[in-house]
ZADO-1210 file (C-alpha; in nm, 4 decimals, padded with zeros to 6 digits):
<atoms>
<atom x="-09.6562" y="-00.7449" z="-04.7276" code="MET" pos="1"/>
<atom x="-09.8614" y="-00.8227" z="-04.4196" code="ARG" pos="2"/>
<atom x="-10.0090" y="-00.5182" z="-04.2552" code="LYS" pos="3"/>
<atom x="-09.8851" y="-00.4605" z="-03.9001" code="GLU" pos="4"/>
<atom x="-10.1560" y="-00.4755" z="-03.6346" code="ALA" pos="5"/>
<atom x="-10.2265" y="-00.1453" z="-03.4571" code="PRO" pos="6"/>
<atom x="-10.0128" y="-00.1167" z="-03.1476" code="LYS" pos="7"/>
<atom x="-10.1590" y="-00.0623" z="-02.8045" code="GLU" pos="8"/>
<atom x="-09.9817" y="00.1370" z="-02.5381" code="HIS" pos="9"/>
<atom x="-10.0090" y="00.1374" z="-02.1633" code="THR" pos="10"/>
<atom x="-09.9842" y="00.4604" z="-01.9662" code="VAL" pos="11"/>
<atom x="-09.6145" y="00.3965" z="-01.9112" code="PHE" pos="12"/>
<atom x="-09.5232" y="00.3035" z="-02.2685" code="SER" pos="13"/>
<atom x="-09.7180" y="00.5984" z="-02.4104" code="LEU" pos="14"/>
<atom x="-09.5580" y="00.8356" z="-02.1630" code="SER" pos="15"/>
<atom x="-09.2117" y="00.7195" z="-02.2745" code="ARG" pos="16"/>
<atom x="-09.3071" y="00.7441" z="-02.6406" code="LEU" pos="17"/>
<atom x="-09.4494" y="01.0981" z="-02.6097" code="ALA" pos="18"/>
<atom x="-09.2046" y="01.2340" z="-02.3527" code="GLY" pos="19"/>
<atom x="-09.4715" y="01.3170" z="-02.0946" code="VAL" pos="20"/>
<atom x="-09.5183" y="01.1791" z="-01.7460" code="SER" pos="21"/>
<atom x="-09.7701" y="00.9054" z="-01.6574" code="PRO" pos="22"/>
<atom x="-09.9207" y="01.1569" z="-01.4175" code="ARG" pos="23"/>
<atom x="-09.9865" y="01.3921" z="-01.7104" code="THR" pos="24"/>
<atom x="-10.1724" y="01.1187" z="-01.9011" code="LEU" pos="25"/>
<atom x="-10.3837" y="01.0391" z="-01.5963" code="ARG" pos="26"/>
<atom x="-10.4577" y="01.4100" z="-01.5562" code="HIS" pos="27"/>
<atom x="-10.5689" y="01.4310" z="-01.9201" code="TYR" pos="28"/>
<atom x="-10.7953" y="01.1310" z="-01.8597" code="ASP" pos="29"/>
<atom x="-10.9496" y="01.2921" z="-01.5518" code="ALA" pos="30"/>
<atom x="-11.0187" y="01.6099" z="-01.7533" code="LEU" pos="31"/>
<atom x="-11.1812" y="01.4137" z="-02.0355" code="GLY" pos="32"/>
<atom x="-10.9098" y="01.5389" z="-02.2681" code="LEU" pos="33"/>
<atom x="-10.7538" y="01.2007" z="-02.3523" code="LEU" pos="34"/>
<atom x="-10.9510" y="00.8922" z="-02.2585" code="ARG" pos="35"/>
<atom x="-10.7865" y="00.5467" z="-02.2944" code="PRO" pos="36"/>
<atom x="-10.9299" y="00.3124" z="-02.5567" code="ALA" pos="37"/>
<atom x="-11.0029" y="00.0557" z="-02.2869" code="GLY" pos="38"/>
<atom x="-10.8693" y="-00.1363" z="-01.9910" code="THR" pos="39"/>
<atom x="-10.6894" y="-00.4712" z="-01.9875" code="ARG" pos="40"/>
<atom x="-10.8059" y="-00.7489" z="-01.7531" code="PRO" pos="41"/>
<atom x="-10.5027" y="-00.6622" z="-01.5407" code="SER" pos="42"/>
<atom x="-10.6486" y="-00.3138" z="-01.4881" code="GLY" pos="43"/>
<atom x="-10.3945" y="-00.1295" z="-01.7053" code="TYR" pos="44"/>
<atom x="-10.5342" y="00.1439" z="-01.9277" code="ARG" pos="45"/>
<atom x="-10.4531" y="00.1014" z="-02.2969" code="VAL" pos="46"/>
<atom x="-10.4294" y="00.3568" z="-02.5763" code="TYR" pos="47"/>
<atom x="-10.4730" y="00.2819" z="-02.9453" code="GLY" pos="48"/>
<atom x="-10.3774" y="00.4686" z="-03.2677" code="PRO" pos="49"/>
<atom x="-10.6628" y="00.7200" z="-03.2336" code="ALA" pos="50"/>
<atom x="-10.5513" y="00.8143" z="-02.8828" code="GLU" pos="51"/>
<atom x="-10.1861" y="00.8435" z="-02.9934" code="VAL" pos="52"/>
<atom x="-10.2888" y="01.0837" z="-03.2707" code="GLN" pos="53"/>
<atom x="-10.5055" y="01.2827" z="-03.0301" code="ARG" pos="54"/>
<atom x="-10.2165" y="01.3121" z="-02.7847" code="LEU" pos="55"/>
<atom x="-09.9952" y="01.4468" z="-03.0635" code="GLN" pos="56"/>
<atom x="-10.2547" y="01.7156" z="-03.1383" code="ARG" pos="57"/>
<atom x="-10.2851" y="01.7992" z="-02.7680" code="ILE" pos="58"/>
<atom x="-09.9086" y="01.8469" z="-02.7398" code="LEU" pos="59"/>
<atom x="-09.9027" y="02.0635" z="-03.0538" code="LEU" pos="60"/>
<atom x="-10.1706" y="02.2870" z="-02.9070" code="PHE" pos="61"/>
<atom x="-09.9764" y="02.3032" z="-02.5805" code="ARG" pos="62"/>
<atom x="-09.6668" y="02.4176" z="-02.7725" code="GLU" pos="63"/>
<atom x="-09.8776" y="02.7028" z="-02.9071" code="LEU" pos="64"/>
<atom x="-09.9639" y="02.8066" z="-02.5517" code="GLY" pos="65"/>
<atom x="-10.3311" y="02.7067" z="-02.5359" code="LEU" pos="66"/>
<atom x="-10.4799" y="02.6072" z="-02.1978" code="PRO" pos="67"/>
<atom x="-10.6180" y="02.2556" z="-02.1575" code="LEU" pos="68"/>
<atom x="-10.9853" y="02.3545" z="-02.1441" code="ASP" pos="69"/>
<atom x="-10.9498" y="02.5412" z="-02.4747" code="ALA" pos="70"/>
<atom x="-10.7700" y="02.2427" z="-02.6296" code="ILE" pos="71"/>
<atom x="-11.0521" y="02.0095" z="-02.5283" code="ARG" pos="72"/>
<atom x="-11.3118" y="02.2371" z="-02.6850" code="ARG" pos="73"/>
<atom x="-11.1111" y="02.2638" z="-03.0060" code="LEU" pos="74"/>
<atom x="-11.0547" y="01.8900" z="-03.0377" code="LEU" pos="75"/>
<atom x="-11.4175" y="01.8079" z="-02.9692" code="ASP" pos="76"/>
<atom x="-11.5588" y="02.0785" z="-03.1947" code="GLU" pos="77"/>
<atom x="-11.7975" y="01.9125" z="-03.4448" code="PRO" pos="78"/>
<atom x="-11.6771" y="01.9121" z="-03.8038" code="GLY" pos="79"/>
<atom x="-11.3266" y="02.0406" z="-03.7261" code="ARG" pos="80"/>
<atom x="-11.0910" y="01.9803" z="-04.0211" code="ASP" pos="81"/>
<atom x="-10.7820" y="01.7973" z="-03.8891" code="ALA" pos="82"/>
<atom x="-10.5790" y="01.8658" z="-04.2046" code="LEU" pos="83"/>
<atom x="-10.6580" y="02.2379" z="-04.1942" code="ALA" pos="84"/>
<atom x="-10.5649" y="02.2349" z="-03.8262" code="GLU" pos="85"/>
<atom x="-10.2233" y="02.0842" z="-03.9051" code="LEU" pos="86"/>
<atom x="-10.1640" y="02.3495" z="-04.1689" code="ARG" pos="87"/>
<atom x="-10.2484" y="02.6163" z="-03.9106" code="GLU" pos="88"/>
<atom x="-09.9995" y="02.4543" z="-03.6716" code="HIS" pos="89"/>
<atom x="-09.7300" y="02.4621" z="-03.9384" code="ARG" pos="90"/>
<atom x="-09.7942" y="02.8283" z="-04.0173" code="ALA" pos="91"/>
<atom x="-09.7855" y="02.9168" z="-03.6480" code="ALA" pos="92"/>
<atom x="-09.4571" y="02.7324" z="-03.5954" code="LEU" pos="93"/>
<atom x="-09.2986" y="02.9046" z="-03.8962" code="LEU" pos="94"/>
<atom x="-09.4013" y="03.2409" z="-03.7507" code="LEU" pos="95"/>
<atom x="-09.2516" y="03.1423" z="-03.4164" code="ARG" pos="96"/>
<atom x="-08.9295" y="03.0419" z="-03.5941" code="LYS" pos="97"/>
<atom x="-08.9271" y="03.3787" z="-03.7695" code="GLU" pos="98"/>
<atom x="-08.9645" y="03.5536" z="-03.4341" code="ARG" pos="99"/>
<atom x="-08.6805" y="03.3543" z="-03.2780" code="ILE" pos="100"/>
<atom x="-08.4554" y="03.4207" z="-03.5786" code="ASP" pos="101"/>
<atom x="-08.5240" y="03.7945" z="-03.5461" code="ALA" pos="102"/>
<atom x="-08.4377" y="03.7877" z="-03.1750" code="LEU" pos="103"/>
<atom x="-08.1167" y="03.5919" z="-03.2393" code="VAL" pos="104"/>
<atom x="-08.0220" y="03.8513" z="-03.5019" code="ASP" pos="105"/>
<atom x="-08.0941" y="04.1308" z="-03.2535" code="LEU" pos="106"/>
<atom x="-07.8694" y="03.9667" z="-02.9916" code="VAL" pos="107"/>
<atom x="-07.5926" y="03.9242" z="-03.2499" code="ASP" pos="108"/>
<atom x="-07.6132" y="04.2909" z="-03.3496" code="ARG" pos="109"/>
<atom x="-07.6184" y="04.3982" z="-02.9844" code="THR" pos="110"/>
<atom x="-07.3028" y="04.1944" z="-02.9197" code="ILE" pos="111"/>
<atom x="-07.1406" y="04.3475" z="-03.2251" code="ALA" pos="112"/>
<atom x="-07.2296" y="04.6961" z="-03.1007" code="GLU" pos="113"/>
<atom x="-07.0878" y="04.6239" z="-02.7563" code="LYS" pos="114"/>
<atom x="-06.7662" y="04.5082" z="-02.9217" code="GLU" pos="115"/>
<atom x="-06.7528" y="04.8301" z="-03.1237" code="GLY" pos="116"/>
<atom x="-06.8018" y="04.6625" z="-03.4620" code="ARG" pos="117"/>
<atom x="-07.1325" y="04.8329" z="-03.5489" code="THR" pos="118"/>
<atom x="-07.4013" y="05.0695" z="-03.4236" code="THR" pos="119"/>
<atom x="-07.7794" y="05.0415" z="-03.4167" code="MET" pos="120"/>
<atom x="-08.0487" y="05.3040" z="-03.4541" code="THR" pos="121"/>
<atom x="-08.3209" y="05.3320" z="-03.1907" code="ASP" pos="122"/>
<atom x="-08.5659" y="05.1888" z="-03.4431" code="LYS" pos="123"/>
<atom x="-08.3473" y="04.8814" z="-03.4996" code="GLU" pos="124"/>
<atom x="-08.3298" y="04.8151" z="-03.1254" code="ARG" pos="125"/>
<atom x="-08.7021" y="04.7472" z="-03.1068" code="PHE" pos="126"/>
<atom x="-08.7750" y="04.6100" z="-03.4544" code="GLU" pos="127"/>
<atom x="-08.7479" y="04.2459" z="-03.3432" code="ALA" pos="128"/>
<atom x="-08.9931" y="04.2971" z="-03.0578" code="PHE" pos="129"/>
<atom x="-09.2530" y="04.4488" z="-03.2889" code="LYS" pos="130"/>
<atom x="-09.2041" y="04.1677" z="-03.5385" code="LYS" pos="131"/>
<atom x="-09.2531" y="03.9290" z="-03.2490" code="GLY" pos="132"/>
<atom x="-09.5858" y="04.0853" z="-03.1591" code="LEU" pos="133"/>
<atom x="-09.7052" y="04.0570" z="-03.5184" code="VAL" pos="134"/>
<atom x="-09.5848" y="03.6978" z="-03.5479" code="ALA" pos="135"/>
<atom x="-09.7457" y="03.5978" z="-03.2201" code="GLU" pos="136"/>
<atom x="-10.0777" y="03.7522" z="-03.3164" code="ASN" pos="137"/>
<atom x="-10.0657" y="03.5875" z="-03.6594" code="GLU" pos="138"/>
<atom x="-09.9898" y="03.2525" z="-03.4988" code="ALA" pos="139"/>
<atom x="-10.2768" y="03.2739" z="-03.2538" code="LYS" pos="140"/>
<atom x="-10.5482" y="03.4520" z="-03.4497" code="HIS" pos="141"/>
<atom x="-10.4234" y="03.5244" z="-03.8009" code="GLY" pos="142"/>
<atom x="-10.6368" y="03.2679" z="-03.9829" code="ALA" pos="143"/>
<atom x="-10.9579" y="03.3791" z="-03.8126" code="GLU" pos="144"/>
<atom x="-10.8804" y="03.7495" z="-03.8571" code="ALA" pos="145"/>
<atom x="-10.8028" y="03.7104" z="-04.2271" code="ARG" pos="146"/>
<atom x="-11.1185" y="03.5065" z="-04.2817" code="ALA" pos="147"/>
<atom x="-11.3276" y="03.7691" z="-04.1008" code="ALA" pos="148"/>
<atom x="-11.1679" y="04.0942" z="-04.2227" code="TYR" pos="149"/>
<atom x="-10.9598" y="04.0038" z="-04.5287" code="GLY" pos="150"/>
<atom x="-10.5861" y="04.0043" z="-04.5983" code="ASP" pos="151"/>
<atom x="-10.5719" y="04.3759" z="-04.6760" code="GLU" pos="152"/>
<atom x="-10.7095" y="04.4802" z="-04.3368" code="ALA" pos="153"/>
<atom x="-10.4826" y="04.2420" z="-04.1437" code="VAL" pos="154"/>
<atom x="-10.1737" y="04.3411" z="-04.3429" code="ASP" pos="155"/>
<atom x="-10.2530" y="04.7091" z="-04.2798" code="ALA" pos="156"/>
<atom x="-10.2855" y="04.6415" z="-03.9073" code="SER" pos="157"/>
<atom x="-09.9523" y="04.4561" z="-03.9022" code="ASN" pos="158"/>
<atom x="-09.7861" y="04.7424" z="-04.0877" code="ALA" pos="159"/>
<atom x="-09.9225" y="04.9879" z="-03.8316" code="LYS" pos="160"/>
<atom x="-09.7639" y="04.7895" z="-03.5475" code="VAL" pos="161"/>
<atom x="-09.4292" y="04.7666" z="-03.7276" code="LEU" pos="162"/>
<atom x="-09.4301" y="05.1446" z="-03.7772" code="ALA" pos="163"/>
<atom x="-09.4738" y="05.2181" z="-03.4034" code="MET" pos="164"/>
<atom x="-09.1907" y="05.3751" z="-03.2108" code="ASP" pos="165"/>
<atom x="-09.0978" y="05.2600" z="-02.8612" code="GLU" pos="166"/>
<atom x="-09.3338" y="05.5057" z="-02.6898" code="LYS" pos="167"/>
<atom x="-09.6304" y="05.4070" z="-02.9083" code="GLU" pos="168"/>
<atom x="-09.5617" y="05.0381" z="-02.8594" code="LEU" pos="169"/>
<atom x="-09.5497" y="05.0735" z="-02.4807" code="ARG" pos="170"/>
<atom x="-09.8689" y="05.2809" z="-02.4825" code="ARG" pos="171"/>
<atom x="-10.0503" y="05.0152" z="-02.6854" code="SER" pos="172"/>
<atom x="-09.9454" y="04.7413" z="-02.4435" code="GLN" pos="173"/>
<atom x="-10.0389" y="04.9467" z="-02.1373" code="ASP" pos="174"/>
<atom x="-10.3740" y="05.0296" z="-02.2943" code="LEU" pos="175"/>
<atom x="-10.4430" y="04.6603" z="-02.3590" code="GLY" pos="176"/>
<atom x="-10.3765" y="04.5780" z="-01.9943" code="GLU" pos="177"/>
<atom x="-10.5981" y="04.8671" z="-01.8840" code="GLU" pos="178"/>
<atom x="-10.8839" y="04.7374" z="-02.1027" code="VAL" pos="179"/>
<atom x="-10.8745" y="04.3995" z="-01.9295" code="VAL" pos="180"/>
<atom x="-10.8565" y="04.5639" z="-01.5861" code="ARG" pos="181"/>
<atom x="-11.1579" y="04.7843" z="-01.6636" code="ARG" pos="182"/>
<atom x="-11.3645" y="04.4914" z="-01.7874" code="PHE" pos="183"/>
<atom x="-11.2773" y="04.2881" z="-01.4767" code="VAL" pos="184"/>
<atom x="-11.3920" y="04.5814" z="-01.2640" code="GLU" pos="185"/>
<atom x="-11.7140" y="04.6077" z="-01.4643" code="ALA" pos="186"/>
<atom x="-11.7654" y="04.2308" z="-01.4446" code="PHE" pos="187"/>
<atom x="-11.7441" y="04.2455" z="-01.0668" code="ASP" pos="188"/>
<atom x="-12.0207" y="04.5062" z="-01.0717" code="SER" pos="189"/>
<atom x="-12.2419" y="04.2483" z="-01.2426" code="GLY" pos="190"/>
<atom x="-12.3975" y="04.4783" z="-01.5039" code="ASP" pos="191"/>
<atom x="-12.2836" y="04.4612" z="-01.8715" code="PRO" pos="192"/>
<atom x="-12.4966" y="04.7688" z="-01.9489" code="THR" pos="193"/>
<atom x="-12.3846" y="04.9808" z="-01.6542" code="GLY" pos="194"/>
<atom x="-12.1507" y="05.2805" z="-01.6534" code="PRO" pos="195"/>
<atom x="-11.8379" y="05.0783" z="-01.5739" code="LEU" pos="196"/>
<atom x="-11.9082" y="04.8420" z="-01.8617" code="ALA" pos="197"/>
<atom x="-11.9728" y="05.1316" z="-02.0998" code="ARG" pos="198"/>
<atom x="-11.6460" y="05.2976" z="-02.0025" code="GLU" pos="199"/>
<atom x="-11.4628" y="04.9687" z="-02.0596" code="ALA" pos="200"/>
<atom x="-11.6280" y="04.9249" z="-02.4003" code="ALA" pos="201"/>
<atom x="-11.5269" y="05.2771" z="-02.5057" code="ALA" pos="202"/>
<atom x="-11.1687" y="05.2087" z="-02.3963" code="LEU" pos="203"/>
<atom x="-11.1754" y="04.8820" z="-02.5906" code="HIS" pos="204"/>
<atom x="-11.2584" y="05.0836" z="-02.9032" code="ARG" pos="205"/>
<atom x="-10.9636" y="05.3177" z="-02.8406" code="GLU" pos="206"/>
<atom x="-10.7339" y="05.0173" z="-02.7993" code="TRP" pos="207"/>
<atom x="-10.8543" y="04.8667" z="-03.1286" code="LEU" pos="208"/>
<atom x="-10.7976" y="05.1958" z="-03.3089" code="LYS" pos="209"/>
<atom x="-10.4316" y="05.1806" z="-03.2083" code="VAL" pos="210"/>
<atom x="-10.3942" y="04.8610" z="-03.4117" code="TYR" pos="211"/>
<atom x="-10.6627" y="04.8829" z="-03.6788" code="TRP" pos="212"/>
<atom x="-10.6009" y="05.0894" z="-03.9878" code="ALA" pos="213"/>
<atom x="-10.9761" y="05.1526" z="-04.0099" code="ARG" pos="214"/>
<atom x="-11.2234" y="05.1133" z="-03.7243" code="TYR" pos="215"/>
<atom x="-11.5922" y="05.0359" z="-03.7818" code="THR" pos="216"/>
<atom x="-11.8612" y="04.9477" z="-03.5260" code="PRO" pos="217"/>
<atom x="-11.9511" y="04.6425" z="-03.7375" code="GLU" pos="218"/>
<atom x="-11.5972" y="04.5078" z="-03.7181" code="ALA" pos="219"/>
<atom x="-11.5903" y="04.5792" z="-03.3454" code="HIS" pos="220"/>
<atom x="-11.9111" y="04.3817" z="-03.2949" code="ALA" pos="221"/>
<atom x="-11.7755" y="04.0951" z="-03.5036" code="GLY" pos="222"/>
<atom x="-11.4564" y="04.0821" z="-03.2988" code="LEU" pos="223"/>
<atom x="-11.6263" y="04.0590" z="-02.9597" code="VAL" pos="224"/>
<atom x="-11.8565" y="03.7874" z="-03.0928" code="ARG" pos="225"/>
<atom x="-11.5410" y="03.5998" z="-03.1930" code="MET" pos="226"/>
<atom x="-11.4192" y="03.6318" z="-02.8327" code="TYR" pos="227"/>
<atom x="-11.7021" y="03.3948" z="-02.7363" code="VAL" pos="228"/>
<atom x="-11.7125" y="03.1766" z="-03.0485" code="ASP" pos="229"/>
<atom x="-11.3391" y="03.0994" z="-03.0516" code="ASP" pos="230"/>
<atom x="-11.2189" y="02.8985" z="-02.7472" code="PRO" pos="231"/>
<atom x="-10.8743" y="03.0584" z="-02.7655" code="ARG" pos="232"/>
<atom x="-11.0121" y="03.4091" z="-02.7189" code="PHE" pos="233"/>
<atom x="-11.2508" y="03.2840" z="-02.4516" code="THR" pos="234"/>
<atom x="-10.9667" y="03.1203" z="-02.2595" code="ALA" pos="235"/>
<atom x="-10.7624" y="03.4416" z="-02.2641" code="PHE" pos="236"/>
<atom x="-11.0378" y="03.6495" z="-02.1037" code="TYR" pos="237"/>
<atom x="-11.1879" y="03.3821" z="-01.8805" code="ASP" pos="238"/>
<atom x="-10.8558" y="03.3264" z="-01.7059" code="ARG" pos="239"/>
<atom x="-10.9176" y="03.6650" z="-01.5400" code="HIS" pos="240"/>
<atom x="-11.2787" y="03.5866" z="-01.4475" code="ARG" pos="241"/>
<atom x="-11.4830" y="03.2837" z="-01.5620" code="PRO" pos="242"/>
<atom x="-11.7461" y="03.4253" z="-01.7966" code="GLY" pos="243"/>
<atom x="-11.5546" y="03.7464" z="-01.8716" code="LEU" pos="244"/>
<atom x="-11.5541" y="03.6851" z="-02.2489" code="ALA" pos="245"/>
<atom x="-11.9341" y="03.6667" z="-02.2587" code="VAL" pos="246"/>
<atom x="-11.9617" y="03.9719" z="-02.0331" code="PHE" pos="247"/>
<atom x="-11.7241" y="04.1680" z="-02.2578" code="LEU" pos="248"/>
<atom x="-11.9207" y="04.0737" z="-02.5675" code="ARG" pos="249"/>
<atom x="-12.2502" y="04.1730" z="-02.4103" code="ASP" pos="250"/>
<atom x="-12.1072" y="04.4991" z="-02.2783" code="ALA" pos="251"/>
<atom x="-11.9620" y="04.6048" z="-02.6136" code="VAL" pos="252"/>
<atom x="-12.2709" y="04.5030" z="-02.8110" code="LEU" pos="253"/>
<atom x="-12.4901" y="04.6978" z="-02.5697" code="SER" pos="254"/>
<atom x="-12.2622" y="05.0023" z="-02.5944" code="TRP" pos="255"/>
<atom x="-12.2632" y="04.9789" z="-02.9748" code="LEU" pos="256"/>
<atom x="-12.6384" y="04.9282" z="-02.9840" code="GLY" pos="257"/>
<atom x="-12.5811" y="04.6154" z="-03.1910" code="ALA" pos="258"/>
</atoms>
């Protein structure tokens, strides 16, 4: 059987194939995220098999909620294992499916309660939301956390979240938002070793202790280093202030004396 020659796509044919707009492809080109393989004499940009595969990976990352600058850093990271990446995608999508299934079940039980066919305990009313938090965190950072801290520590942290009541869950979320606000305030002061930064670092520890079964300064230092080393963490903090992830790391390490 004769092997089929690799197919080239123009902006318009690739946009139809992938279900994105030509404007999106041009935007990706301008960002350096997806460059065409070349240009035809007519001036049309063309994309080959490598670009098609890269676009698929870009769209998978987008489905997982990553910003474009983080996606570019991940795709261009030297030595990144594409097969391992696909396995991570699959695990993240299964966790998302699990979260959706739990929410659908919660809606069904709520309908049944409204119709007088069943009742729910207060714990059951919020179980799906807590499972969602665990699933979302596993999808985004589970692989890195398990590699850094081990399965036992991550499983214990997940169990702690699932055991929270409504009041504890709300407090943990409010505390997380307050941590970011305090670090933004400290960042604007310009001093990662100053009093505002030290207060923010101490609050960051208290927030971690809500989720971690066992807190250690060494684990804390390792986490904030990950905020800078992992583009996904960096993107989360830098959306508040460019450079906030580095500032947070430096502030916590200074506070810890690490």
